[in-house]
Backbone and ligand atoms as CSV (ligand in chain L), in Angstrom:
chain,resi,resn,atom,element,x,y,z
A,1,UNK,N,N,-10.313,-13.029,17.569
A,1,UNK,CA,C,-9.839,-11.877,18.104
A,1,UNK,C,C,-10.779,-11.566,19.164
A,2,UNK,N,N,-10.519,-11.371,20.481
A,2,UNK,CA,C,-11.405,-11.225,21.564
A,2,UNK,C,C,-11.734,-9.595,21.444
A,3,UNK,N,N,-12.854,-9.111,21.964
A,3,UNK,CA,C,-13.155,-7.776,22.150
A,3,UNK,C,C,-12.226,-7.030,23.235
A,4,UNK,N,N,-11.724,-7.860,24.174
A,4,UNK,CA,C,-10.685,-7.135,24.866
A,4,UNK,C,C,-9.336,-6.804,23.997
A,5,UNK,N,N,-9.019,-7.717,23.317
A,5,UNK,CA,C,-7.801,-7.693,22.348
A,5,UNK,C,C,-8.082,-6.337,21.383
A,6,UNK,N,N,-9.330,-6.213,20.908
A,6,UNK,CA,C,-9.616,-5.174,20.019
A,6,UNK,C,C,-9.694,-4.023,20.733
A,7,UNK,N,N,-10.427,-3.878,21.863
A,7,UNK,CA,C,-10.324,-2.583,22.622
A,7,UNK,C,C,-8.747,-2.106,22.946
A,8,UNK,N,N,-8.125,-3.147,23.232
A,8,UNK,CA,C,-6.638,-2.835,23.601
A,8,UNK,C,C,-5.916,-2.164,22.288
A,9,UNK,N,N,-6.107,-2.576,21.215
A,9,UNK,CA,C,-5.675,-2.180,19.887
A,9,UNK,C,C,-6.195,-0.623,19.756
A,10,UNK,N,N,-7.325,-0.436,19.992
A,10,UNK,CA,C,-8.009,0.872,19.951
A,10,UNK,C,C,-7.267,1.953,20.771
A,11,UNK,N,N,-7.203,1.413,22.083
A,11,UNK,CA,C,-6.446,2.389,23.059
A,11,UNK,C,C,-4.989,2.811,22.591
A,12,UNK,N,N,-4.359,1.701,21.949
A,12,UNK,CA,C,-3.067,2.126,21.532
A,12,UNK,C,C,-2.915,2.523,20.002
A,13,UNK,N,N,-3.982,2.924,19.655
A,13,UNK,CA,C,-4.066,3.422,18.190
A,13,UNK,C,C,-3.282,2.451,17.265
A,14,UNK,N,N,-3.282,1.153,17.415
A,14,UNK,CA,C,-2.530,0.122,16.849
A,14,UNK,C,C,-2.862,-0.135,15.361
A,15,UNK,N,N,-1.941,0.406,14.439
A,15,UNK,CA,C,-2.145,0.497,12.959
A,15,UNK,C,C,-2.090,-0.928,12.368
A,16,UNK,N,N,-1.561,-1.898,13.121
A,16,UNK,CA,C,-1.533,-3.318,12.538
A,16,UNK,C,C,-3.014,-3.949,12.562
A,17,UNK,N,N,-3.918,-3.250,13.212
A,17,UNK,CA,C,-5.185,-3.920,13.300
A,17,UNK,C,C,-6.097,-3.204,12.409
A,18,UNK,N,N,-5.565,-2.278,11.637
A,18,UNK,CA,C,-6.362,-1.479,10.545
A,18,UNK,C,C,-6.775,-2.403,9.527
A,19,UNK,N,N,-7.932,-2.569,9.098
A,19,UNK,CA,C,-8.632,-3.341,8.220
A,19,UNK,C,C,-9.149,-4.705,8.843
A,20,UNK,N,N,-8.613,-5.031,10.039
A,20,UNK,CA,C,-9.139,-6.280,10.595
A,20,UNK,C,C,-10.473,-6.081,11.235
A,21,UNK,N,N,-10.655,-4.739,11.763
A,21,UNK,CA,C,-11.988,-4.511,12.353
A,21,UNK,C,C,-12.076,-2.923,12.380
A,22,UNK,N,N,-13.214,-2.707,12.578
A,22,UNK,CA,C,-13.699,-1.154,12.989
A,22,UNK,C,C,-14.174,-1.015,14.296
A,23,UNK,N,N,-14.203,0.000,14.758
A,23,UNK,CA,C,-14.875,0.297,15.978
A,23,UNK,C,C,-15.793,1.514,15.952
A,24,UNK,N,N,-16.965,1.344,16.720
A,24,UNK,CA,C,-17.959,2.456,16.744
A,24,UNK,C,C,-18.052,2.992,17.906
A,25,UNK,N,N,-18.463,4.239,18.039
A,25,UNK,CA,C,-18.471,4.852,19.590
A,25,UNK,C,C,-19.930,5.421,19.545
A,26,UNK,N,N,-20.658,4.626,20.505
A,26,UNK,CA,C,-22.151,4.907,20.562
A,26,UNK,C,C,-22.409,6.339,21.077
A,27,UNK,N,N,-21.533,7.125,21.696
A,27,UNK,CA,C,-21.767,8.402,22.219
A,27,UNK,C,C,-21.636,9.417,21.093
A,28,UNK,N,N,-20.800,9.150,20.009
A,28,UNK,CA,C,-20.629,10.110,19.080
A,28,UNK,C,C,-21.263,9.719,17.806
A,29,UNK,N,N,-21.677,8.277,17.625
A,29,UNK,CA,C,-22.182,7.862,16.419
A,29,UNK,C,C,-21.176,7.713,15.303
A,30,UNK,N,N,-19.808,7.584,15.532
A,30,UNK,CA,C,-18.796,7.564,14.368
A,30,UNK,C,C,-18.256,6.407,14.641
A,31,UNK,N,N,-17.752,5.793,13.453
A,31,UNK,CA,C,-16.767,4.536,13.395
A,31,UNK,C,C,-15.536,4.842,12.767
A,32,UNK,N,N,-14.481,4.357,13.367
A,32,UNK,CA,C,-13.049,4.398,13.061
A,32,UNK,C,C,-12.285,3.173,12.821
A,33,UNK,N,N,-11.214,3.414,12.251
A,33,UNK,CA,C,-10.044,2.306,12.239
A,33,UNK,C,C,-9.360,2.349,13.546
A,34,UNK,N,N,-8.901,1.167,13.930
A,34,UNK,CA,C,-8.265,1.046,15.173
A,34,UNK,C,C,-7.081,1.882,15.270
A,35,UNK,N,N,-6.314,2.555,14.356
A,35,UNK,CA,C,-5.322,3.358,14.371
A,35,UNK,C,C,-5.670,4.799,14.672
A,36,UNK,N,N,-6.950,5.328,14.551
A,36,UNK,CA,C,-7.523,6.508,14.692
A,36,UNK,C,C,-6.881,7.319,15.811
A,37,UNK,N,N,-6.573,8.477,15.686
A,37,UNK,CA,C,-5.948,9.297,16.791
A,37,UNK,C,C,-7.008,10.052,17.442
A,38,UNK,N,N,-8.350,9.733,17.250
A,38,UNK,CA,C,-9.318,10.543,17.912
A,38,UNK,C,C,-9.310,10.095,19.475
A,39,UNK,N,N,-10.156,10.701,20.215
A,39,UNK,CA,C,-10.130,10.641,21.684
A,39,UNK,C,C,-10.378,9.108,22.001
A,40,UNK,N,N,-9.816,8.827,22.988
A,40,UNK,CA,C,-10.066,7.211,23.355
A,40,UNK,C,C,-11.509,6.988,23.889
A,41,UNK,N,N,-12.158,6.210,23.267
A,41,UNK,CA,C,-13.686,6.077,23.637
A,41,UNK,C,C,-13.582,4.983,25.230
A,42,UNK,N,N,-14.751,5.315,25.745
A,42,UNK,CA,C,-14.875,4.419,27.035
A,42,UNK,C,C,-15.332,3.029,26.460
A,43,UNK,N,N,-14.772,2.181,27.322
A,43,UNK,CA,C,-14.978,0.693,26.945
A,43,UNK,C,C,-16.598,0.312,26.538
A,44,UNK,N,N,-17.559,0.932,27.507
A,44,UNK,CA,C,-18.782,0.562,27.335
A,44,UNK,C,C,-19.501,1.271,26.413
A,45,UNK,N,N,-18.848,2.247,25.503
A,45,UNK,CA,C,-19.318,3.103,24.357
A,45,UNK,C,C,-19.032,2.368,23.162
A,46,UNK,N,N,-18.056,1.364,23.137
A,46,UNK,CA,C,-17.624,0.957,21.944
A,46,UNK,C,C,-18.508,-0.375,21.626
A,47,UNK,N,N,-18.696,-0.268,20.290
A,47,UNK,CA,C,-19.038,-1.449,19.298
A,47,UNK,C,C,-18.004,-1.793,18.316
A,48,UNK,N,N,-17.855,-3.041,18.236
A,48,UNK,CA,C,-16.956,-3.618,17.030
A,48,UNK,C,C,-17.661,-4.013,15.823
A,49,UNK,N,N,-16.997,-3.798,14.709
A,49,UNK,CA,C,-17.527,-4.481,13.668
A,49,UNK,C,C,-16.542,-4.927,12.552
A,50,UNK,N,N,-16.898,-5.892,11.868
A,50,UNK,CA,C,-15.965,-6.654,10.980
A,50,UNK,C,C,-15.543,-5.858,9.884
A,51,UNK,N,N,-16.456,-4.952,9.334
A,51,UNK,CA,C,-16.137,-4.099,8.226
A,51,UNK,C,C,-16.840,-2.766,8.233
A,52,UNK,N,N,-16.500,-1.837,7.325
A,52,UNK,CA,C,-17.068,-0.519,7.340
A,52,UNK,C,C,-18.462,-0.661,6.992
A,53,UNK,N,N,-18.973,-1.587,6.116
A,53,UNK,CA,C,-20.343,-1.569,5.648
A,53,UNK,C,C,-21.315,-1.965,6.779
A,54,UNK,N,N,-20.938,-3.011,7.721
A,54,UNK,CA,C,-21.589,-3.360,8.879
A,54,UNK,C,C,-21.802,-2.124,9.736
A,55,UNK,N,N,-20.777,-1.286,10.121
A,55,UNK,CA,C,-20.738,-0.195,10.986
A,55,UNK,C,C,-21.758,0.699,10.308
A,56,UNK,N,N,-21.802,1.026,9.086
A,56,UNK,CA,C,-22.712,2.027,8.421
A,56,UNK,C,C,-24.137,1.526,8.593
A,57,UNK,N,N,-24.193,0.033,8.339
A,57,UNK,CA,C,-25.688,-0.459,8.424
A,57,UNK,C,C,-26.095,-0.365,9.879
A,58,UNK,N,N,-25.380,-0.305,10.914
A,58,UNK,CA,C,-25.858,-0.183,12.177
A,58,UNK,C,C,-26.084,1.224,12.467
A,59,UNK,N,N,-25.900,2.236,11.365
A,59,UNK,CA,C,-26.291,3.540,11.742
A,59,UNK,C,C,-25.105,4.557,12.119
A,60,UNK,N,N,-23.945,3.865,12.014
A,60,UNK,CA,C,-22.796,4.862,12.414
A,60,UNK,C,C,-22.174,5.610,11.336
A,61,UNK,N,N,-21.640,6.652,11.219
A,61,UNK,CA,C,-21.098,7.524,10.316
A,61,UNK,C,C,-19.636,7.281,10.245
A,62,UNK,N,N,-18.934,7.431,9.030
A,62,UNK,CA,C,-17.486,7.302,9.058
A,62,UNK,C,C,-16.752,8.582,9.443
A,63,UNK,N,N,-15.695,8.330,10.113
A,63,UNK,CA,C,-14.857,9.284,10.776
A,63,UNK,C,C,-14.040,9.908,9.808
A,64,UNK,N,N,-14.025,11.290,9.773
A,64,UNK,CA,C,-13.491,12.420,8.645
A,64,UNK,C,C,-11.896,12.170,9.014
A,65,UNK,N,N,-11.560,11.857,10.200
A,65,UNK,CA,C,-10.227,11.755,10.593
A,65,UNK,C,C,-9.459,10.638,9.993
A,66,UNK,N,N,-9.722,9.467,10.160
A,66,UNK,CA,C,-9.304,8.336,9.883
A,66,UNK,C,C,-9.671,7.720,8.560
A,67,UNK,N,N,-10.822,8.258,7.961
A,67,UNK,CA,C,-11.322,8.058,6.713
A,67,UNK,C,C,-11.784,6.487,6.821
A,68,UNK,N,N,-12.523,6.236,7.771
A,68,UNK,CA,C,-12.925,4.787,7.881
A,68,UNK,C,C,-13.845,4.213,6.724
A,69,UNK,N,N,-14.226,5.189,5.853
A,69,UNK,CA,C,-15.200,4.890,4.745
A,69,UNK,C,C,-14.560,4.295,3.608
A,70,UNK,N,N,-13.179,4.536,3.547
A,70,UNK,CA,C,-12.418,4.284,2.445
A,70,UNK,C,C,-12.437,2.737,2.308
A,71,UNK,N,N,-12.735,2.123,1.224
A,71,UNK,CA,C,-12.911,0.782,0.915
A,71,UNK,C,C,-11.687,0.033,1.128
A,72,UNK,N,N,-10.702,0.343,0.306
A,72,UNK,CA,C,-9.393,-0.360,0.363
A,72,UNK,C,C,-8.646,-0.372,1.816
A,73,UNK,N,N,-8.209,-1.416,2.151
A,73,UNK,CA,C,-7.280,-1.371,3.495
A,73,UNK,C,C,-6.015,-0.810,3.101
A,74,UNK,N,N,-5.643,0.163,3.624
A,74,UNK,CA,C,-4.271,0.571,3.390
A,74,UNK,C,C,-3.530,0.937,4.782
A,75,UNK,N,N,-2.612,-0.025,5.278
A,75,UNK,CA,C,-1.863,0.189,6.378
A,75,UNK,C,C,-1.197,1.431,6.298
A,76,UNK,N,N,-0.845,2.235,7.291
A,76,UNK,CA,C,-0.450,3.440,7.194
A,76,UNK,C,C,1.157,3.420,6.663
A,77,UNK,N,N,1.715,2.461,7.019
A,77,UNK,CA,C,3.208,2.425,6.135
A,77,UNK,C,C,3.048,2.350,4.868
A,78,UNK,N,N,2.176,1.719,4.341
A,78,UNK,CA,C,1.820,1.626,2.910
A,78,UNK,C,C,1.629,3.007,2.343
A,79,UNK,N,N,0.593,3.703,3.007
A,79,UNK,CA,C,0.476,5.252,2.513
A,79,UNK,C,C,1.789,5.973,2.718
A,80,UNK,N,N,2.512,5.954,3.561
A,80,UNK,CA,C,3.833,6.696,3.753
A,80,UNK,C,C,4.644,6.268,2.518
A,81,UNK,N,N,4.683,4.907,2.178
A,81,UNK,CA,C,5.611,4.678,1.146
A,81,UNK,C,C,5.090,5.109,-0.121
A,82,UNK,N,N,3.775,5.081,-0.366
A,82,UNK,CA,C,3.160,5.670,-1.693
A,82,UNK,C,C,3.555,6.976,-1.708
A,83,UNK,N,N,3.380,7.823,-0.553
A,83,UNK,CA,C,3.567,9.355,-0.742
A,83,UNK,C,C,5.011,9.310,-1.103
A,84,UNK,N,N,5.973,8.639,-0.371
A,84,UNK,CA,C,7.387,8.941,-0.495
A,84,UNK,C,C,7.664,8.628,-2.091
A,85,UNK,N,N,7.156,7.489,-2.855
A,85,UNK,CA,C,7.316,7.298,-4.231
A,85,UNK,C,C,6.897,8.441,-5.100
A,86,UNK,N,N,5.669,8.913,-4.619
A,86,UNK,CA,C,5.212,10.175,-5.235
A,86,UNK,C,C,6.111,11.247,-5.277
A,87,UNK,N,N,6.635,11.481,-4.071
A,87,UNK,CA,C,7.472,12.542,-4.063
A,87,UNK,C,C,8.985,12.436,-4.887
A,88,UNK,N,N,9.414,11.099,-4.899
A,88,UNK,CA,C,10.542,10.749,-5.509
A,88,UNK,C,C,10.282,11.211,-7.081
A,89,UNK,N,N,9.144,10.682,-7.554
A,89,UNK,CA,C,8.694,10.944,-9.023
A,89,UNK,C,C,8.433,12.232,-9.192
A,90,UNK,N,N,7.686,13.080,-8.440
A,90,UNK,CA,C,7.195,14.320,-8.669
A,90,UNK,C,C,7.574,15.606,-7.957
A,91,UNK,N,N,8.768,15.374,-7.271
A,91,UNK,CA,C,9.009,16.552,-6.435
A,91,UNK,C,C,9.258,17.874,-7.035
A,92,UNK,N,N,9.537,17.939,-8.397
A,92,UNK,CA,C,9.660,19.161,-8.973
A,92,UNK,C,C,8.346,19.704,-9.719
A,93,UNK,N,N,7.286,18.970,-9.555
A,93,UNK,CA,C,5.984,19.262,-9.764
A,93,UNK,C,C,5.142,19.533,-8.660
A,94,UNK,N,N,5.040,20.379,-8.127
A,94,UNK,CA,C,4.028,20.633,-7.101
A,94,UNK,C,C,2.561,20.351,-7.121
A,95,UNK,N,N,2.031,20.889,-8.271
A,95,UNK,CA,C,0.593,20.715,-8.663
A,95,UNK,C,C,0.200,19.272,-8.871
A,96,UNK,N,N,0.948,18.517,-9.474
A,96,UNK,CA,C,0.702,17.113,-9.696
A,96,UNK,C,C,0.912,16.244,-8.493
A,97,UNK,N,N,1.565,16.760,-7.548
A,97,UNK,CA,C,1.922,16.102,-6.213
A,97,UNK,C,C,0.463,16.249,-5.480
A,98,UNK,N,N,-0.010,17.388,-5.402
A,98,UNK,CA,C,-1.225,17.669,-4.712
A,98,UNK,C,C,-2.205,16.877,-5.308
A,99,UNK,N,N,-2.425,16.795,-6.563
A,99,UNK,CA,C,-3.672,15.942,-7.231
A,99,UNK,C,C,-3.392,14.590,-6.797
A,100,UNK,N,N,-2.123,14.100,-6.738
A,100,UNK,CA,C,-1.783,12.813,-6.247
A,100,UNK,C,C,-2.126,12.348,-4.649
A,101,UNK,N,N,-2.131,13.432,-3.858
A,101,UNK,CA,C,-2.567,13.410,-2.576
A,101,UNK,C,C,-3.937,13.158,-2.637
A,102,UNK,N,N,-4.658,13.800,-3.425
A,102,UNK,CA,C,-6.126,13.808,-3.405
A,102,UNK,C,C,-6.832,12.221,-3.730
A,103,UNK,N,N,-5.895,11.673,-4.784
A,103,UNK,CA,C,-6.225,10.317,-5.215
A,103,UNK,C,C,-6.079,9.359,-4.027
A,104,UNK,N,N,-5.079,9.706,-3.120
A,104,UNK,CA,C,-5.071,8.778,-1.870
A,104,UNK,C,C,-6.154,8.693,-1.083
A,105,UNK,N,N,-6.929,9.877,-1.434
A,105,UNK,CA,C,-8.129,9.962,-0.538
A,105,UNK,C,C,-8.029,10.379,1.019
A,106,UNK,N,N,-6.738,11.027,1.180
A,106,UNK,CA,C,-6.512,11.449,2.541
A,106,UNK,C,C,-6.359,12.990,2.561
A,107,UNK,N,N,-6.477,13.478,3.852
A,107,UNK,CA,C,-6.469,14.941,3.875
A,107,UNK,C,C,-4.895,15.224,3.996
A,108,UNK,N,N,-4.573,16.383,3.540
A,108,UNK,CA,C,-2.968,16.595,3.533
A,108,UNK,C,C,-2.370,16.662,4.997
A,109,UNK,N,N,-3.273,16.939,5.858
A,109,UNK,CA,C,-2.932,17.023,7.211
A,109,UNK,C,C,-2.456,15.514,7.769
A,110,UNK,N,N,-3.384,14.611,7.305
A,110,UNK,CA,C,-3.222,13.074,7.726
A,110,UNK,C,C,-2.030,12.610,6.931
A,111,UNK,N,N,-1.739,13.022,5.813
A,111,UNK,CA,C,-0.715,12.603,4.862
A,111,UNK,C,C,0.495,12.967,5.723
A,112,UNK,N,N,0.691,14.153,6.178
A,112,UNK,CA,C,1.767,14.724,6.729
A,112,UNK,C,C,2.140,13.925,7.954
A,113,UNK,N,N,1.020,13.542,8.711
A,113,UNK,CA,C,1.154,12.786,10.127
A,113,UNK,C,C,1.767,11.503,9.891
A,114,UNK,N,N,1.092,10.849,8.723
A,114,UNK,CA,C,1.483,9.476,8.502
A,114,UNK,C,C,3.147,9.409,8.062
A,115,UNK,N,N,3.363,10.355,7.125
A,115,UNK,CA,C,4.862,10.429,6.572
A,115,UNK,C,C,5.762,10.786,7.827
A,116,UNK,N,N,5.444,11.639,8.541
A,116,UNK,CA,C,6.362,12.042,9.709
A,116,UNK,C,C,6.702,10.828,10.531
A,117,UNK,N,N,5.608,10.026,10.781
A,117,UNK,CA,C,5.753,8.744,11.678
A,117,UNK,C,C,6.760,7.728,10.917
A,118,UNK,N,N,6.485,7.758,9.616
A,118,UNK,CA,C,7.458,6.626,9.025
A,118,UNK,C,C,8.767,7.211,8.762
A,119,UNK,N,N,9.009,8.286,8.370
A,119,UNK,CA,C,10.244,8.835,8.009
A,119,UNK,C,C,10.932,9.883,8.962
A,120,UNK,N,N,10.080,10.328,9.981
A,120,UNK,CA,C,10.768,11.390,10.806
A,120,UNK,C,C,10.992,12.725,10.303
A,121,UNK,N,N,10.281,13.192,9.260
A,121,UNK,CA,C,10.238,14.347,8.725
A,121,UNK,C,C,9.030,14.558,7.806
A,122,UNK,N,N,8.688,15.808,7.508
A,122,UNK,CA,C,7.537,16.330,6.802
A,122,UNK,C,C,7.777,15.906,5.224
A,123,UNK,N,N,6.562,15.630,4.635
A,123,UNK,CA,C,6.751,15.574,3.207
A,123,UNK,C,C,7.578,16.780,2.593
A,124,UNK,N,N,7.178,17.914,3.141
A,124,UNK,CA,C,7.851,19.082,2.524
A,124,UNK,C,C,9.303,19.060,2.746
A,125,UNK,N,N,9.671,18.736,3.813
A,125,UNK,CA,C,11.212,18.642,4.229
A,125,UNK,C,C,11.906,17.726,3.309
A,126,UNK,N,N,11.199,16.541,3.204
A,126,UNK,CA,C,11.782,15.566,2.388
A,126,UNK,C,C,11.893,16.040,0.880
A,127,UNK,N,N,10.831,16.583,0.288
A,127,UNK,CA,C,10.856,17.188,-0.960
A,127,UNK,C,C,11.893,18.297,-1.149
A,128,UNK,N,N,12.119,19.154,-0.175
A,128,UNK,CA,C,13.171,20.159,-0.110
A,128,UNK,C,C,14.583,19.437,-0.165
A,129,UNK,N,N,14.739,18.400,0.423
A,129,UNK,CA,C,15.984,17.765,0.468
A,129,UNK,C,C,16.414,17.106,-0.884
A,130,UNK,N,N,15.233,16.577,-1.461
A,130,UNK,CA,C,15.373,16.185,-3.086
A,130,UNK,C,C,15.757,17.292,-3.958
A,131,UNK,N,N,15.030,18.366,-3.781
A,131,UNK,CA,C,15.374,19.520,-4.617
A,131,UNK,C,C,16.644,19.999,-4.536
A,132,UNK,N,N,17.218,20.062,-3.092
A,132,UNK,CA,C,18.337,20.566,-2.936
A,132,UNK,C,C,19.606,19.589,-3.472
A,133,UNK,N,N,19.399,18.426,-3.554
A,133,UNK,CA,C,20.373,17.355,-3.819
A,133,UNK,C,C,20.517,17.478,-5.319
A,134,UNK,N,N,19.400,17.781,-5.831
A,134,UNK,CA,C,19.470,17.676,-7.533
A,134,UNK,C,C,20.002,19.124,-7.993
A,135,UNK,N,N,19.759,20.223,-7.200
A,135,UNK,CA,C,20.184,21.576,-7.520
A,135,UNK,C,C,21.849,21.447,-7.427
A,136,UNK,N,N,22.195,20.921,-6.243
A,136,UNK,CA,C,23.732,20.825,-6.231
A,136,UNK,C,C,24.421,20.213,-7.084
A,137,UNK,N,N,23.786,18.918,-7.580
A,137,UNK,CA,C,24.331,18.189,-8.557
A,137,UNK,C,C,24.470,18.932,-10.011
A,138,UNK,N,N,23.313,19.598,-10.228
A,138,UNK,CA,C,23.419,20.371,-11.500
A,138,UNK,C,C,24.090,21.405,-11.523
A,139,UNK,N,N,24.404,22.114,-10.307
A,139,UNK,CA,C,25.297,23.275,-10.252
A,139,UNK,C,C,26.821,22.851,-10.322
A,140,UNK,N,N,27.156,21.654,-10.007
A,140,UNK,CA,C,28.617,21.236,-10.000
A,140,UNK,C,C,28.837,20.496,-11.101
A,141,UNK,N,N,27.894,19.707,-11.790
A,141,UNK,CA,C,28.099,18.852,-12.833
A,141,UNK,C,C,27.827,19.431,-14.358
A,142,UNK,N,N,27.032,20.435,-14.129
A,142,UNK,CA,C,26.587,21.043,-15.477
A,142,UNK,C,C,27.067,22.499,-15.638
A,143,UNK,N,N,26.916,22.988,-16.843
A,143,UNK,CA,C,27.012,24.407,-16.946
A,143,UNK,C,C,25.985,25.144,-17.123
A,144,UNK,N,N,24.673,24.420,-16.873
A,144,UNK,CA,C,23.404,25.104,-16.956
A,144,UNK,C,C,23.167,26.422,-16.210
A,145,UNK,N,N,22.484,27.499,-16.895
A,145,UNK,CA,C,22.274,28.677,-16.142
A,145,UNK,C,C,21.495,28.397,-14.832
A,146,UNK,N,N,21.778,29.217,-13.698
A,146,UNK,CA,C,21.153,28.988,-12.477
A,146,UNK,C,C,19.642,29.123,-12.685
A,147,UNK,N,N,19.221,29.954,-13.751
A,147,UNK,CA,C,17.737,30.206,-13.770
A,147,UNK,C,C,17.025,28.839,-14.377
A,148,UNK,N,N,17.787,28.061,-15.307
A,148,UNK,CA,C,17.376,26.908,-15.732
A,148,UNK,C,C,17.359,25.728,-14.663
A,149,UNK,N,N,18.301,25.630,-13.951
A,149,UNK,CA,C,18.474,24.715,-12.743
A,149,UNK,C,C,17.287,24.975,-11.821
A,150,UNK,N,N,16.888,26.204,-11.453
A,150,UNK,CA,C,16.053,26.594,-10.549
A,150,UNK,C,C,14.724,25.976,-11.120
A,151,UNK,N,N,14.476,26.090,-12.366
A,151,UNK,CA,C,13.050,25.637,-13.065
A,151,UNK,C,C,13.096,24.125,-13.144
A,152,UNK,N,N,14.263,23.489,-13.524
A,152,UNK,CA,C,14.257,22.042,-13.439
A,152,UNK,C,C,13.998,21.460,-12.119
A,153,UNK,N,N,14.213,22.144,-10.913
A,153,UNK,CA,C,13.931,21.376,-9.759
A,153,UNK,C,C,12.706,21.960,-8.987
A,154,UNK,N,N,12.020,22.695,-9.882
A,154,UNK,CA,C,10.579,22.999,-9.481
A,154,UNK,C,C,10.301,24.464,-8.867
A,155,UNK,N,N,11.337,25.456,-9.225
A,155,UNK,CA,C,11.164,26.773,-8.450
A,155,UNK,C,C,10.667,27.575,-9.651
A,156,UNK,N,N,9.540,28.241,-9.447
A,156,UNK,CA,C,8.997,29.196,-10.457
A,156,UNK,C,C,9.748,30.614,-10.957
A,157,UNK,N,N,10.690,30.894,-9.654
A,157,UNK,CA,C,11.253,32.064,-9.859
A,157,UNK,C,C,12.850,31.940,-9.462
A,158,UNK,N,N,13.691,32.561,-9.987
A,158,UNK,CA,C,15.195,32.789,-9.630
A,158,UNK,C,C,15.254,33.080,-8.114
A,159,UNK,N,N,14.403,34.140,-7.849
A,159,UNK,CA,C,14.697,34.671,-6.397
A,159,UNK,C,C,14.239,33.720,-5.385
A,160,UNK,N,N,13.023,32.988,-5.780
A,160,UNK,CA,C,12.678,31.989,-4.775
A,160,UNK,C,C,13.651,30.969,-4.654
A,161,UNK,N,N,14.139,30.481,-5.794
A,161,UNK,CA,C,15.258,29.429,-5.685
A,161,UNK,C,C,16.436,30.003,-4.892
A,162,UNK,N,N,16.861,31.083,-5.131
A,162,UNK,CA,C,18.002,31.678,-4.444
A,162,UNK,C,C,17.762,31.637,-2.803
A,163,UNK,N,N,16.697,32.072,-2.573
A,163,UNK,CA,C,16.333,32.059,-1.205
A,163,UNK,C,C,16.368,30.820,-0.526
A,164,UNK,N,N,15.689,29.929,-1.126
A,164,UNK,CA,C,15.754,28.593,-0.773
A,164,UNK,C,C,16.940,27.986,-0.601
A,165,UNK,N,N,17.841,28.221,-1.570
A,165,UNK,CA,C,19.289,27.650,-1.589
A,165,UNK,C,C,20.122,28.229,-0.343
A,166,UNK,N,N,19.951,29.521,-0.272
A,166,UNK,CA,C,20.586,29.986,0.777
A,166,UNK,C,C,20.079,29.736,2.138
A,167,UNK,N,N,18.957,29.676,2.302
A,167,UNK,CA,C,18.263,29.108,3.608
A,167,UNK,C,C,19.079,27.714,3.968
A,168,UNK,N,N,19.077,26.812,3.000
A,168,UNK,CA,C,19.566,25.404,3.220
A,168,UNK,C,C,21.212,25.322,3.245
A,169,UNK,N,N,21.869,26.271,2.397
A,169,UNK,CA,C,23.189,25.903,2.316
A,169,UNK,C,C,23.845,27.146,2.969
A,170,UNK,N,N,23.460,28.196,3.205
A,170,UNK,CA,C,24.185,29.391,3.822
A,170,UNK,C,C,24.937,30.262,2.702
A,171,UNK,N,N,24.816,29.864,1.451
A,171,UNK,CA,C,25.412,30.492,0.440
A,171,UNK,C,C,24.536,30.572,-0.875
A,172,UNK,N,N,24.681,31.441,-1.738
A,172,UNK,CA,C,24.067,31.443,-3.047
A,172,UNK,C,C,24.312,30.232,-3.963
A,173,UNK,N,N,23.435,30.007,-4.826
A,173,UNK,CA,C,23.874,28.942,-5.839
A,173,UNK,C,C,25.129,29.076,-6.659
A,174,UNK,N,N,25.359,30.413,-6.975
A,174,UNK,CA,C,26.555,30.771,-7.771
A,174,UNK,C,C,27.724,30.604,-7.028
A,175,UNK,N,N,27.672,31.047,-5.688
A,175,UNK,CA,C,28.777,30.922,-4.727
A,175,UNK,C,C,29.129,29.448,-4.459
A,176,UNK,N,N,28.054,28.624,-4.390
A,176,UNK,CA,C,28.147,27.277,-4.278
A,176,UNK,C,C,28.921,26.670,-5.365
A,177,UNK,N,N,28.429,27.019,-6.595
A,177,UNK,CA,C,29.043,26.428,-7.745
A,177,UNK,C,C,30.666,26.812,-7.936
A,178,UNK,N,N,30.871,28.104,-7.791
A,178,UNK,CA,C,32.241,28.387,-7.732
A,178,UNK,C,C,33.084,27.646,-6.747
A,179,UNK,N,N,32.622,27.618,-5.549
A,179,UNK,CA,C,33.334,27.000,-4.469
A,179,UNK,C,C,33.744,25.451,-4.684
A,180,UNK,N,N,32.616,24.779,-5.196
A,180,UNK,CA,C,32.895,23.547,-5.550
A,180,UNK,C,C,33.470,23.028,-6.726
A,181,UNK,N,N,33.129,24.021,-7.799
A,181,UNK,CA,C,34.036,23.781,-8.956
A,181,UNK,C,C,35.614,23.981,-8.875
A,182,UNK,N,N,35.721,24.930,-8.062
A,182,UNK,CA,C,37.245,25.268,-7.553
A,182,UNK,C,C,37.915,24.068,-6.827
A,183,UNK,N,N,37.076,23.457,-6.011
A,183,UNK,CA,C,37.769,22.240,-5.362
A,183,UNK,C,C,38.069,21.072,-6.137
A,184,UNK,N,N,37.254,20.940,-7.190
A,184,UNK,CA,C,37.371,19.864,-7.983
A,184,UNK,C,C,38.545,19.969,-9.101
A,185,UNK,N,N,38.843,21.219,-9.522
A,185,UNK,CA,C,39.943,21.304,-10.352
A,185,UNK,C,C,41.150,21.020,-10.001
L,1,ZN,ZN,ZN,-11.490,7.936,13.218
């Protein structure tokens, strides 16, 4: 890989180069992954390193934004995939999900960015869609009380669930259940 190619990757925030090299910026004293969204450095200020340890040894500090200090190489798509798996498994347990984010070693903001790039929506929107889908299923396929359904898709109170449902569907859970039951009979 030539330095020109590496610089090109930096300028394009090319995530395919993440893990292949790191770049440090002399004027800021910070080193980054190629995909980092930070300000584009001037060519003459950039130094390239094979790995994070070399960059650190040369006196550069890891970037807080792209977490260039994390040892494992995680391409961004992989992170988005992990987050999605997490949401699929844990969408009804908000607190566990936040712990999971911490384990990934990424800031919440960064995770949102990565997720949005991969799936075109925020993790929150994705999670809401999962909740709504499950709530609709329970409303039409079971006789569970609405309050139980609310709890099982992760809402602490009936009022919150009702508000959420109405915002998404334009009717209350009870109305939705009635309407859809009616159609099925
Ligand atoms: Zn960075």
